[in-house]
MILOMI-111077 format. One record per residue (C-alpha): residue number from 1; residue in three letters; chain; x, y, z. Coordinates in Angstrom, 2 decimals, padded with zeros to 5 digits. Last residue first. Layout:
<rodrens>
RODREN    i   aa  ch     east    north       up
RODREN  NUM  ALA   A        X        Y        Z
...
</rodrens>
This chain:
<rodrens>
RODREN    i   aa  ch     east    north       up
RODREN  379  UNK   A   013.07   029.72   001.53
RODREN  378  UNK   A   011.81   031.95   004.34
RODREN  377  UNK   A   008.73   033.83   003.17
RODREN  376  UNK   A   007.75   036.24   006.00
RODREN  375  UNK   A   010.30   038.75   004.77
RODREN  374  UNK   A   009.00   038.65   001.20
RODREN  373  UNK   A   005.51   039.39   002.50
RODREN  372  UNK   A   006.74   042.37   004.52
RODREN  371  UNK   A   008.46   043.68   001.40
RODREN  370  UNK   A   005.43   043.21  -000.86
RODREN  369  UNK   A   002.80   044.59   001.53
RODREN  368  UNK   A   002.19   047.88  -000.31
RODREN  367  UNK   A   002.14   046.11  -003.67
RODREN  366  UNK   A  -000.61   043.78  -002.44
RODREN  365  UNK   A  -003.10   046.61  -002.37
RODREN  364  UNK   A  -004.05   048.42   000.87
RODREN  363  UNK   A  -007.43   047.99   002.49
RODREN  362  UNK   A  -006.99   044.24   002.71
RODREN  361  UNK   A  -009.71   041.70   002.07
RODREN  360  UNK   A  -009.94   038.11   003.28
RODREN  359  UNK   A  -007.35   035.52   002.38
RODREN  358  UNK   A  -004.44   036.43   000.13
RODREN  357  UNK   A  -002.55   034.15  -002.24
RODREN  356  UNK   A   000.98   033.36  -003.38
RODREN  355  UNK   A   002.23   030.47  -005.49
RODREN  354  UNK   A   001.46   032.01  -008.89
RODREN  353  UNK   A   002.09   029.44  -011.65
RODREN  352  UNK   A  -001.24   029.89  -013.37
RODREN  351  UNK   A  -002.57   033.40  -012.64
RODREN  350  UNK   A  -004.62   034.05  -009.50
RODREN  349  UNK   A  -002.32   036.89  -008.45
RODREN  348  UNK   A   000.08   038.17  -011.11
RODREN  347  UNK   A  -001.70   041.52  -011.48
RODREN  346  UNK   A  -001.12   042.23  -007.78
RODREN  345  UNK   A   002.61   042.67  -008.41
RODREN  344  UNK   A   002.04   045.66  -010.68
RODREN  343  UNK   A   003.09   045.08  -014.25
RODREN  342  UNK   A   005.72   046.32  -016.70
RODREN  341  UNK   A   006.21   044.37  -019.93
RODREN  340  UNK   A   009.25   045.54  -021.86
RODREN  339  UNK   A   009.88   048.34  -024.38
RODREN  338  UNK   A   011.43   050.58  -021.72
RODREN  337  UNK   A   009.67   053.91  -022.32
RODREN  336  UNK   A   006.31   052.42  -023.27
RODREN  335  UNK   A   006.42   049.99  -020.37
RODREN  334  UNK   A   007.32   052.79  -017.96
RODREN  333  UNK   A   004.26   054.81  -018.93
RODREN  332  UNK   A   002.01   051.75  -019.01
RODREN  331  UNK   A   003.11   050.64  -015.54
RODREN  330  UNK   A   002.65   054.21  -014.16
RODREN  329  UNK   A  -000.85   054.58  -015.66
RODREN  328  UNK   A  -002.46   055.32  -012.25
RODREN  327  UNK   A   000.06   055.63  -009.44
RODREN  326  UNK   A  -000.35   052.44  -007.39
RODREN  325  UNK   A   003.35   051.62  -007.50
RODREN  324  UNK   A   004.05   054.50  -005.10
RODREN  323  UNK   A   003.30   052.40  -002.01
RODREN  322  UNK   A   005.78   049.71  -002.95
RODREN  321  UNK   A   005.88   047.13  -005.74
RODREN  320  UNK   A   006.19   047.19  -009.53
RODREN  319  UNK   A   007.40   044.08  -011.37
RODREN  318  UNK   A   009.58   044.60  -014.47
RODREN  317  UNK   A   009.13   041.73  -016.87
RODREN  316  UNK   A   011.71   040.19  -019.24
RODREN  315  UNK   A   014.88   041.22  -021.07
RODREN  314  UNK   A   016.80   038.48  -022.88
RODREN  313  UNK   A   019.84   036.49  -021.77
RODREN  312  UNK   A   022.70   035.33  -024.00
RODREN  311  UNK   A   024.45   038.68  -023.58
RODREN  310  UNK   A   024.87   038.28  -019.81
RODREN  309  UNK   A   027.20   041.12  -018.78
RODREN  308  UNK   A   025.79   043.35  -021.51
RODREN  307  UNK   A   022.26   042.33  -020.51
RODREN  306  UNK   A   023.13   043.47  -016.97
RODREN  305  UNK   A   024.31   046.88  -018.20
RODREN  304  UNK   A   021.39   047.28  -020.60
RODREN  303  UNK   A   018.88   046.52  -017.85
RODREN  302  UNK   A   020.54   049.08  -015.57
RODREN  301  UNK   A   020.62   051.71  -018.30
RODREN  300  UNK   A   016.89   051.22  -018.91
RODREN  299  UNK   A   016.07   051.46  -015.20
RODREN  298  UNK   A   018.08   054.69  -014.95
RODREN  297  UNK   A   016.37   056.17  -018.00
RODREN  296  UNK   A   012.90   055.19  -016.80
RODREN  295  UNK   A   013.49   056.90  -013.45
RODREN  294  UNK   A   014.96   060.01  -015.06
RODREN  293  UNK   A   011.97   060.21  -017.40
RODREN  292  UNK   A   009.60   059.76  -014.47
RODREN  291  UNK   A   011.28   062.50  -012.43
RODREN  290  UNK   A   011.40   064.88  -015.40
RODREN  289  UNK   A   007.77   064.21  -016.36
RODREN  288  UNK   A   006.31   064.55  -012.87
RODREN  287  UNK   A   004.74   068.01  -013.13
RODREN  286  UNK   A   003.84   067.53  -016.78
RODREN  285  UNK   A   002.29   064.16  -016.01
RODREN  284  UNK   A   000.22   065.82  -013.30
RODREN  283  UNK   A  -000.99   068.41  -015.82
RODREN  282  UNK   A  -001.95   065.67  -018.26
RODREN  281  UNK   A  -003.85   063.87  -015.50
RODREN  280  UNK   A  -005.70   067.14  -014.83
RODREN  279  UNK   A  -006.64   067.49  -018.48
RODREN  278  UNK   A  -008.08   064.01  -018.55
RODREN  277  UNK   A  -007.10   061.58  -021.29
RODREN  276  UNK   A  -009.93   059.12  -021.79
RODREN  275  UNK   A  -009.02   055.44  -021.85
RODREN  274  UNK   A  -008.01   052.83  -024.41
RODREN  273  UNK   A  -007.40   055.03  -027.44
RODREN  272  UNK   A  -007.20   058.61  -026.10
RODREN  271  UNK   A  -003.72   058.16  -024.69
RODREN  270  UNK   A  -001.95   055.39  -026.51
RODREN  269  UNK   A  -001.88   051.64  -026.07
RODREN  268  UNK   A  -000.63   049.79  -029.14
RODREN  267  UNK   A   001.94   047.71  -027.27
RODREN  266  UNK   A  -000.63   046.62  -024.65
RODREN  265  UNK   A   001.11   043.90  -022.60
RODREN  264  UNK   A   004.42   045.68  -023.11
RODREN  263  UNK   A   007.13   043.62  -024.85
RODREN  262  UNK   A   008.69   040.55  -023.25
RODREN  261  UNK   A   006.37   038.11  -025.04
RODREN  260  UNK   A   007.39   039.63  -028.39
RODREN  259  UNK   A   010.98   038.51  -028.12
RODREN  258  UNK   A   013.55   041.19  -027.21
RODREN  257  UNK   A   016.05   042.41  -029.81
RODREN  256  UNK   A   015.11   045.81  -031.19
RODREN  255  UNK   A   012.73   047.55  -028.79
RODREN  254  UNK   A   013.66   045.47  -025.75
RODREN  253  UNK   A   015.80   047.98  -023.86
RODREN  252  UNK   A   013.54   050.81  -024.96
RODREN  251  UNK   A   014.23   053.32  -027.74
RODREN  250  UNK   A   010.93   053.05  -029.62
RODREN  249  UNK   A   008.88   055.47  -027.54
RODREN  248  UNK   A   005.10   055.27  -027.40
RODREN  247  UNK   A   003.04   058.45  -027.12
RODREN  246  UNK   A   001.91   059.86  -023.78
RODREN  245  UNK   A  -000.43   058.38  -021.19
RODREN  244  UNK   A  -001.86   060.76  -018.60
RODREN  243  UNK   A  -000.75   060.52  -014.98
RODREN  242  UNK   A  -002.66   059.52  -011.86
RODREN  241  UNK   A  -006.15   060.94  -011.41
RODREN  240  UNK   A  -007.34   059.96  -007.93
RODREN  239  UNK   A  -004.11   059.08  -006.14
RODREN  238  UNK   A  -002.17   062.05  -007.51
RODREN  237  UNK   A  -005.13   064.40  -007.03
RODREN  236  UNK   A  -005.47   063.39  -003.36
RODREN  235  UNK   A  -001.72   063.74  -002.78
RODREN  234  UNK   A  -001.74   067.22  -004.34
RODREN  233  UNK   A  -004.60   068.26  -002.04
RODREN  232  UNK   A  -002.63   067.09   001.03
RODREN  231  UNK   A   000.57   068.83  -000.10
RODREN  230  UNK   A  -001.33   072.09  -000.55
RODREN  229  UNK   A  -001.68   073.24  -004.12
RODREN  228  UNK   A   000.28   075.63  -006.33
RODREN  227  UNK   A  -000.10   073.40  -009.40
RODREN  226  UNK   A   003.63   072.93  -010.04
RODREN  225  UNK   A   004.67   073.08  -006.36
RODREN  224  UNK   A   001.98   070.68  -005.14
RODREN  223  UNK   A   002.65   068.30  -008.02
RODREN  222  UNK   A   006.39   068.23  -007.31
RODREN  221  UNK   A   005.62   067.72  -003.60
RODREN  220  UNK   A   003.47   064.70  -004.44
RODREN  219  UNK   A   006.27   063.24  -006.56
RODREN  218  UNK   A   008.74   063.82  -003.73
RODREN  217  UNK   A   006.57   061.80  -001.36
RODREN  216  UNK   A   006.06   059.03  -003.92
RODREN  215  UNK   A   009.69   058.26  -004.68
RODREN  214  UNK   A   012.74   059.63  -006.48
RODREN  213  UNK   A   015.03   057.70  -008.76
RODREN  212  UNK   A   017.15   054.66  -009.55
RODREN  211  UNK   A   018.56   053.38  -006.24
RODREN  210  UNK   A   020.55   050.20  -006.77
RODREN  209  UNK   A   020.52   046.41  -006.55
RODREN  208  UNK   A   022.14   044.32  -009.30
RODREN  207  UNK   A   022.69   040.55  -009.67
RODREN  206  UNK   A   019.72   039.05  -007.82
RODREN  205  UNK   A   019.64   035.30  -008.64
RODREN  204  UNK   A   016.48   033.47  -009.76
RODREN  203  UNK   A   016.99   033.64  -013.56
RODREN  202  UNK   A   019.25   036.67  -013.85
RODREN  201  UNK   A   017.81   039.22  -011.45
RODREN  200  UNK   A   017.55   043.00  -011.35
RODREN  199  UNK   A   016.59   044.86  -008.15
RODREN  198  UNK   A   015.62   048.51  -008.53
RODREN  197  UNK   A   014.97   051.03  -005.79
RODREN  196  UNK   A   012.75   054.11  -005.94
RODREN  195  UNK   A   013.21   056.86  -003.39
RODREN  194  UNK   A   011.54   058.71  -000.52
RODREN  193  UNK   A   008.16   057.02  -000.06
RODREN  192  UNK   A   008.97   053.89  -002.00
RODREN  191  UNK   A   008.59   052.72  -005.57
RODREN  190  UNK   A   010.19   049.27  -005.36
RODREN  189  UNK   A   011.03   048.19  -008.90
RODREN  188  UNK   A   011.52   044.44  -009.20
RODREN  187  UNK   A   013.39   043.10  -012.21
RODREN  186  UNK   A   013.80   040.52  -014.91
RODREN  185  UNK   A   016.79   039.35  -016.93
RODREN  184  UNK   A   015.95   036.10  -018.68
RODREN  183  UNK   A   017.82   032.90  -019.58
RODREN  182  UNK   A   015.48   030.58  -017.72
RODREN  181  UNK   A   011.85   031.65  -017.59
RODREN  180  UNK   A   010.57   033.12  -014.31
RODREN  179  UNK   A   008.13   030.85  -012.50
RODREN  178  UNK   A   005.43   033.22  -011.29
RODREN  177  UNK   A   004.42   035.44  -008.38
RODREN  176  UNK   A   006.29   033.40  -005.77
RODREN  175  UNK   A   009.70   034.44  -007.15
RODREN  174  UNK   A   008.59   038.06  -006.76
RODREN  173  UNK   A   008.35   037.75  -002.97
RODREN  172  UNK   A   011.74   036.04  -002.68
RODREN  171  UNK   A   013.18   038.86  -004.81
RODREN  170  UNK   A   011.60   041.46  -002.53
RODREN  169  UNK   A   013.17   039.79   000.51
RODREN  168  UNK   A   016.60   039.81  -001.11
RODREN  167  UNK   A   016.39   043.53  -001.85
RODREN  166  UNK   A   015.19   044.33   001.68
RODREN  165  UNK   A   018.30   042.80   003.24
RODREN  164  UNK   A   017.38   040.69   006.26
RODREN  163  UNK   A   017.44   041.25   010.02
RODREN  162  UNK   A   016.82   037.88   011.64
RODREN  161  UNK   A   015.48   036.34   014.85
RODREN  160  UNK   A   013.12   039.15   015.86
RODREN  159  UNK   A   011.12   038.14   018.93
RODREN  158  UNK   A   008.41   040.79   018.93
RODREN  157  UNK   A   006.98   042.45   022.03
RODREN  156  UNK   A   006.99   046.03   020.71
RODREN  155  UNK   A   010.19   046.88   022.62
RODREN  154  UNK   A   011.78   043.73   021.15
RODREN  153  UNK   A   011.06   044.92   017.60
RODREN  152  UNK   A   012.57   048.35   018.25
RODREN  151  UNK   A   015.61   046.77   019.92
RODREN  150  UNK   A   016.24   044.45   016.97
RODREN  149  UNK   A   016.04   047.41   014.58
RODREN  148  UNK   A   018.39   049.46   016.71
RODREN  147  UNK   A   020.83   046.56   016.89
RODREN  146  UNK   A   020.94   046.32   013.10
RODREN  145  UNK   A   021.58   050.06   012.94
RODREN  144  UNK   A   024.46   049.78   015.42
RODREN  143  UNK   A   025.86   046.75   013.59
RODREN  142  UNK   A   026.51   048.94   010.57
RODREN  141  UNK   A   025.34   047.34   007.30
RODREN  140  UNK   A   027.13   045.72   004.36
RODREN  139  UNK   A   025.89   043.77   001.37
RODREN  138  UNK   A   027.91   041.86  -001.21
RODREN  137  UNK   A   027.24   040.77  -004.79
RODREN  136  UNK   A   029.95   038.55  -006.27
RODREN  135  UNK   A   031.13   037.66  -009.79
RODREN  134  UNK   A   031.31   041.16  -011.21
RODREN  133  UNK   A   031.81   041.60  -014.95
RODREN  132  UNK   A   033.86   040.53  -017.93
RODREN  131  UNK   A   031.64   039.06  -020.60
RODREN  130  UNK   A   029.95   035.67  -020.67
RODREN  129  UNK   A   028.93   036.07  -017.04
RODREN  128  UNK   A   028.96   033.19  -014.57
RODREN  127  UNK   A   025.94   033.49  -012.31
RODREN  126  UNK   A   026.61   035.63  -009.22
RODREN  125  UNK   A   028.04   034.44  -005.92
RODREN  124  UNK   A   026.43   035.58  -002.68
RODREN  123  UNK   A   027.55   037.97   000.04
RODREN  122  UNK   A   027.05   038.99   003.67
RODREN  121  UNK   A   028.67   041.76   005.67
RODREN  120  UNK   A   028.18   043.07   009.20
RODREN  119  UNK   A   029.62   046.28   010.60
RODREN  118  UNK   A   031.74   047.52   013.45
RODREN  117  UNK   A   034.40   050.11   012.71
RODREN  116  UNK   A   032.13   052.06   010.41
RODREN  115  UNK   A   032.98   052.87   006.78
RODREN  114  UNK   A   031.00   055.93   005.67
RODREN  113  UNK   A   030.09   055.41   002.02
RODREN  112  UNK   A   031.16   051.78   002.01
RODREN  111  UNK   A   033.74   050.80  -000.60
RODREN  110  UNK   A   036.84   049.93   001.44
RODREN  109  UNK   A   034.80   048.23   004.16
RODREN  108  UNK   A   033.03   046.23   001.45
RODREN  107  UNK   A   036.34   045.05  -000.01
RODREN  106  UNK   A   037.78   043.98   003.36
RODREN  105  UNK   A   034.58   042.20   004.36
RODREN  104  UNK   A   034.45   040.39   001.03
RODREN  103  UNK   A   037.98   039.11   001.45
RODREN  102  UNK   A   037.31   037.98   005.02
RODREN  101  UNK   A   034.12   036.15   004.09
RODREN  100  UNK   A   035.69   034.53   001.01
RODREN   99  UNK   A   038.63   032.95   002.78
RODREN   98  UNK   A   040.49   030.60   000.40
RODREN   97  UNK   A   037.97   029.69  -002.31
RODREN   96  UNK   A   036.79   033.24  -002.90
RODREN   95  UNK   A   040.38   034.52  -002.95
RODREN   94  UNK   A   041.44   031.89  -005.49
RODREN   93  UNK   A   038.55   032.81  -007.77
RODREN   92  UNK   A   039.74   036.42  -007.87
RODREN   91  UNK   A   037.03   038.90  -006.87
RODREN   90  UNK   A   034.93   041.14  -009.11
RODREN   89  UNK   A   032.61   042.86  -006.64
RODREN   88  UNK   A   029.17   044.46  -006.91
RODREN   87  UNK   A   028.35   046.40  -003.75
RODREN   86  UNK   A   025.03   046.75  -001.94
RODREN   85  UNK   A   024.67   049.11   001.03
RODREN   84  UNK   A   022.33   048.87   004.01
RODREN   83  UNK   A   021.04   051.78   006.08
RODREN   82  UNK   A   020.84   053.88   002.89
RODREN   81  UNK   A   019.13   051.72   001.69
RODREN   80  UNK   A   016.74   049.29   003.32
RODREN   79  UNK   A   017.08   047.06   006.37
RODREN   78  UNK   A   014.61   044.29   007.05
RODREN   77  UNK   A   012.73   042.52   009.84
RODREN   76  UNK   A   011.91   038.87   010.64
RODREN   75  UNK   A   009.53   037.97   013.47
RODREN   74  UNK   A   008.53   035.34   016.03
RODREN   73  UNK   A   005.63   036.74   018.08
RODREN   72  UNK   A   003.07   033.93   017.93
RODREN   71  UNK   A   000.05   033.82   015.64
RODREN   70  UNK   A  -000.96   037.20   014.31
RODREN   69  UNK   A  -004.61   038.11   014.49
RODREN   68  UNK   A  -004.66   041.64   013.11
RODREN   67  UNK   A  -004.82   045.23   014.36
RODREN   66  UNK   A  -003.21   044.74   017.77
RODREN   65  UNK   A   000.14   043.67   016.35
RODREN   64  UNK   A   000.13   046.71   014.07
RODREN   63  UNK   A  -000.31   049.01   017.08
RODREN   62  UNK   A   002.72   047.41   018.78
RODREN   61  UNK   A   004.79   047.94   015.62
RODREN   60  UNK   A   003.81   051.60   015.44
RODREN   59  UNK   A   004.63   052.10   019.13
RODREN   58  UNK   A   008.03   050.44   018.75
RODREN   57  UNK   A   008.83   052.56   015.64
RODREN   56  UNK   A   007.85   055.99   017.00
RODREN   55  UNK   A   011.25   056.66   018.60
RODREN   54  UNK   A   012.74   056.48   015.15
RODREN   53  UNK   A   014.04   053.90   012.72
RODREN   52  UNK   A   013.36   054.74   009.09
RODREN   51  UNK   A   015.46   057.88   009.02
RODREN   50  UNK   A   014.39   061.03   007.19
RODREN   49  UNK   A   010.82   060.97   008.44
RODREN   48  UNK   A   007.54   060.60   006.60
RODREN   47  UNK   A   004.45   062.45   007.85
RODREN   46  UNK   A   001.46   061.55   010.03
RODREN   45  UNK   A   002.99   058.14   010.59
RODREN   44  UNK   A   001.25   055.08   009.25
RODREN   43  UNK   A   000.15   051.81   010.80
RODREN   42  UNK   A  -000.23   048.64   008.74
RODREN   41  UNK   A  -001.69   045.18   009.20
RODREN   40  UNK   A  -001.68   041.76   007.58
RODREN   39  UNK   A  -002.74   038.28   008.65
RODREN   38  UNK   A  -003.59   035.18   006.59
RODREN   37  UNK   A  -001.29   035.58   003.60
RODREN   36  UNK   A  -001.28   032.23   001.80
RODREN   35  UNK   A   002.07   030.76   000.81
RODREN   34  UNK   A   002.37   027.83  -001.62
RODREN   33  UNK   A   005.38   025.51  -001.86
RODREN   32  UNK   A   003.84   022.81   000.34
RODREN   31  UNK   A   001.29   024.51   002.58
RODREN   30  UNK   A   002.67   027.70   004.10
RODREN   29  UNK   A   000.51   029.96   006.23
RODREN   28  UNK   A   001.46   033.60   006.06
RODREN   27  UNK   A   002.13   036.55   008.34
RODREN   26  UNK   A   002.44   040.19   007.29
RODREN   25  UNK   A   003.34   043.39   009.11
RODREN   24  UNK   A   003.55   046.97   007.90
RODREN   23  UNK   A   005.10   050.02   009.55
RODREN   22  UNK   A   005.07   053.74   008.86
RODREN   21  UNK   A   005.85   056.43   006.28
RODREN   20  UNK   A   009.64   056.19   006.14
RODREN   19  UNK   A   009.63   052.43   006.43
RODREN   18  UNK   A   009.45   049.65   008.99
RODREN   17  UNK   A   008.58   046.35   007.28
RODREN   16  UNK   A   008.16   043.43   009.68
RODREN   15  UNK   A   007.43   039.94   008.31
RODREN   14  UNK   A   005.84   037.83   011.05
RODREN   13  UNK   A   007.28   034.32   011.20
RODREN   12  UNK   A   005.63   031.66   009.00
RODREN   11  UNK   A   002.85   029.30   010.07
RODREN   10  UNK   A   003.36   025.82   008.69
RODREN    9  UNK   A   000.97   023.25   007.20
RODREN    8  UNK   A   003.02   020.28   006.03
RODREN    7  UNK   A   001.59   018.46   003.04
RODREN    6  UNK   A   000.32   015.04   004.02
RODREN    5  UNK   A   002.53   012.08   003.14
RODREN    4  UNK   A   000.80   009.65   000.81
RODREN    3  UNK   A   001.02   006.03   001.93
RODREN    2  UNK   A   001.28   003.48  -000.89
RODREN    1  UNK   A   000.00   000.00   000.00
</rodrens>
C-alpha cells in the first residue's frame, strides 16, 4: 500500500517592514510551496521621516500587532538603503575559495560610504557572465543600525530572529508570483516614499541592486509646487487621477532584440485610445515628467548593463511594488519607455504558476505589503 505524506501546514514568522511612512506586518501559512497571507496590518505616521528607525517605531509595531490576528511573536525585519549598502565585486577565484568572508569584508569596508568600525557583511556568488563583470554581490550594514532594529522589535513584544536585506526579501516575494523563464533578466522596482529602488535578477539570482530615482513623497511635492496646491490636495489628485499616457517610444531595452512576449502587454496603447485623457492627469504628467523620465532612464541603463554582462539572456518583466506603485498609468508609462512588460505585483495573483494568495480583504493593495511578504517567506 502506498502512503501519501500530508503536506506540512506551517505558520511563518511575522514579516516586519518599517519604512519612512510607517510600519507593515504580514504573516502567512505555508502549505507545500504555496504561501497564503492570513494576517496583515499597517500603521502610518502623520508624515515621513528622514530615518526609518525612530522613537515611534516600537509604538507603530505594537499598534500593528493589535490590528490583526498574528500567531506567535517570532519575526523577521529588514534594512533598506541607505542603512544597508550593496556592492558588486569582481574577486579572484582563489580569494573566494580561500577565505571569502574575510575578502568580502575587506572590499566592502573599502567601498562603504562611511565605513564604520563595526559592521556586518554577507555575500552571494553571481551566475557566470559571458563578458567581464562582477562575480559577487555583497551587502554591508553597521551593527548599530541592526541593533536598533532588533531593539525596536523587542520593545513592541516581537522576537526578531533575523534582520534581512530588503532587496533579497523582494526577490523572494517576486519568485512566488510566477516561475521566471530561464535565460531572462527581470526586475523588481520598489517605488517607496523617498526613493525608488531597482533589483535586477538573472533567472532566480539578484545581480544588481541600486537606487534609480525619487519616490512618492517627492512626486506629491512636485505636483503641489507645479499646481500651487497644498501637499494634502496634491496627494489626493495624484491618487485619484494619476498621470496621462503619452506616445510610445521606440528606444527601450527590448525595442530591437527582445521577443514579443517581453514587450508591453498593450503595445498599441496610446492616450485617447483605451481610456480618456483628462486634463488634470496631463498636468500631473507635466509636473512629474522629469522624475519619471529620469526613473525610466536609470532602469533602462541598468537593464542594458546586466544584458551586456549576460548577452545570452533576454529582457523580461519589471514588477512594480511599494506604495508609489499604485500611481495610475505608471506601468504603461514605464512599459512604453522601456519596451518591456511592466506590471504591478497584484496583477500576477490568480494566474497559473502564482504560489501566493491572500485571504480576506486588505485595504491596501498587495504592492504595499510586498516587502513584509518577502520577509515572511523563508526559503
